[in-house]
C-alpha positions, 0 to 999 in steps of 0.5 A: 782897593788893590791896584788903585792909584790915586793922584793926590797932586791936585789935593795937596798942591793948589794954585797958591802953592804952585805960584809960590813955588814958581816964585821960589824957583825964580829967586833960586835961579837968580841967586845961583846965576849970580853965584855961578857966574863968578866961576865961569871962565869968560872974557866978559861979564855978559857971557859969565852971566849967560853960562851961569844962568844956563847952569843955574836953570837946571838946578832951579828945575831940580829945586822946583821938582824937589819942593813939589815932591816934598810937599806931596810927602808931607801931605801924605804923612798928614793924611796917614796920621788922621 
């Protein structure tokens, strides 16, 4: 029908996928916190990891959203082929 919008998020992104994507985002955050901490100009390692973690937090959020967007596109493409 014209003008009808359908929310396929619940169809394609179930509970298991959400749990896996949260774990992947946490792993992504830890890895990038360690990587970015070396680029922070601070006197102590504590502040390097604090600011590296804050920087990696936004990157992990973008990664989380990108994974969900990718999964929705893949689901829609599979549905269109059937």
